[in-house]
N, C-alpha and C positions, 0 to 999 in steps of 0.2 A: 554383590554376593561373593562369598569365598568359593574358590574352585572346589575345595573339599566338600562344601555344602552341595554344590551342583552335582558332584560325583555321587554323593549319598542319595540325592533325589533320583538320579538316573537308576541306581541299583534298586531302590525301593519301587520306583515306577515300573520297571521291567517285571519285577515279581508280581505286582498288582495286576498288570496287564495279562501276564501268563495265567494268573489265578482265575481270570475271567474267560479263559479259552482263546485268547487272541495272541498273535505272535508278530513281532516286528520284523521287517525285512533284514537280510544279512548285513547290509551296509550300516545298520544301526550299531553294530558291534566292532566296526573297524577302529583300530587304535590310531593315535596320531602318527605313529611310525608307518602304519599301512597307508594312511592318507598321503604321506610323503612320496609313496611309490606310484600313485595313481596318475594316469595320463588323461588325454582328451575324452576317452571313452566314458568317463563318469561326470562329464561337464554338466549334464542335465541335473544331477543331484545338487550341484553347487549353484547353478544359475537359477534354478527353480526353488531353492531354499528348502530342499527335502531334509528331514532329519530332526534332531533334538532341538527343542526350543523351550527354555526354562527361564521365566522372567519374574522379577518382583516389581516390575513397573516403576523401578526407581524408589520404591518405598523403604527399602532396607528391612522389610519385615515380610518375608515370603509366606509364612503360614497365615498371615492376616490379609495381605494384598499380594496376590501372585497367581501364577497359572503354569501348569505343565502342559506342553504340547509336543506332539511328534507329527510332522508333516510326512505322510506316506506317499502322496502323489500330488503333482501340481503342474499346471501349464504355465505359459508365459503370457504377459499382459498383451503382447502384440497378436497373440492368437485370437483374442476377442475381436480385435479390429478386422481380422481377415475371416473370422468365423471358420477357421481351419485348425486342425491339430487338437491338442488337449485344451478343452474349454472349462475344465473342472479341477477341483482340489478335494483331497480327503485328508483329515487329520484325526488323531486321537488326542483327547484332553483328559487330564485328571484334575478334578476340582475337590478341594478339601472342605471339610465342614467349617462354615463361616469364613472361608477364604474367598475374598471378593475379586472378581475381574472388573475393573472400574468401568463406569458408564461411557459408552462409545457407540458410534454407528459407522457404517461403511458407505462411502459415496457411490460405489458401483456394485459391490458384491451382494448377492442374495445367498443366504446360507440356511441349511437345515442343521439344527443342533439336536443330537439324539442322546438320550439317556440309555447307555448300553449296559448299565448294571451298577449295583451298589445302593446308595441312598437316593434321596430326592434332589433334583436339580431345580433351584428356584431362580426364575428370570424376571427381573423388574423391567418394565417397559414404559417408554415415552415416545411420542412422535417428536420430530425435530421441527422447529420453527424455520422460517426463511433465513434467519440470521444464525441458525445452528445452535439454538438454545432449546430448553425443554418446553414443549407445548403443553397446554392444559386440556388437550382434546383426548377423547377416548381412543384407545389403540385396538385395532382389529388384526389378529394374526390367525394363521392356519396351524392347528395342532393335529397332526396326522390326517390332514384333509378336512377337518371340521373347523369352521370359523368360530373364534371366540373373541369377545370384546371385553376389555377391562378399562377402568378409568385411568387417567394419566397417573403414572407411578404404580399402577396395579401390577400384580404378580401372577405369573403362570407357574405352576408346580408340575414338573415332569417326573413321573415315576418311571422305574425301569421299563424300557421298551417304547416309551413315548418320545415324540419329537415335535419340534416347532420350526416353522419357516419364518425367518427374519429377513425382510426386504431392506433395500437400501434406505438410508435416512431414518431408520427405526432405532432409536437409542435403546441400549440394553446393558444391564449389568447382571452378573449371576454369581451364585455360590451354592454350596451343597448343605443339605440338612439330613439328619437321620443316618449319616454315614457318608464316607467318601464316594464320589461318583466317577466311574469311567464313562466319558462322553465321547461321542463322535461328532465330527463336523463334515458335511458334504456341501460344496459350494461352487460358485464360479471360481475362476482362477483367483488365487489369493495374492495380493500385492501389499505386503506389510509396510513397504517404504512409502506408498502413496495413497492407500485406500482406508486408513484408519483415522477417524475423527473422535478423539477423546474429549469429553466435556471439560475436564481440567487438564492443564499441561502436565504430562507425565512422560517418563522414558519407556519406550516400547521394549527395549533390550537393556539388560542389566550391565552395569559396570562390574568387572570381575577382578577380584584380588587373587592373584596366582600364588596361593600358599602351597599347592601341590600340583603335580602334572595332571592334565586332563585324562579322565578315564576314556571318554569318547568325546568327539567334537560336537559343540553346538553349531548351529548354522552360522552364527556370527564369527566362529573360529576359522571357517574355511579359508578366508583370505590369508591367514597366517601359515597354514599348513599345506594347502593344495597348490601345486605348481603346474598343473596340467594345462 
């Protein structure tokens, strides 16, 4: 992805989020120059991967295969082992109409995906087999506390205000219909480096062509700009 494209997505996403009455934390708007002045006091932001996360999953076609995320809060993986500290994560997602987040599951993480406003969020579901392929068995999930069962490859449509609980080893892919969706994710600690199993080999983070300077940093940029 070009940095200019990422910058434009950030500006558009911020306006879309504000239009739904939600506001990002102050560190979302730090410039690269501000990041260069920060010390150990902001290490949690860096180590826990808080902030902007925009990916085309290596597709080269963000509107068709891609996702906007902003991680608002997150703990560390070791917290789960000790059952102490932050054991949770919260994200905002923006899902475009027909914009697919590819089929994947998490080995450990259980998550709630919430439609916070806009169009409909369509989630396609499969159970995983023992060898991590798509099972042909029915899938049972909780939608706002009510159990629903769909056949393998079946879809759950979340209208604004609805949410779904996805447990570990439940394959899912999703996209928006009838309008762009502002979605929320509330989960166990998120570990993008070790807890994503995509059905097809893809890149979780994009390769970036630096055609212009960054407006704000992506989480993958911290290593270049933060010296704390």
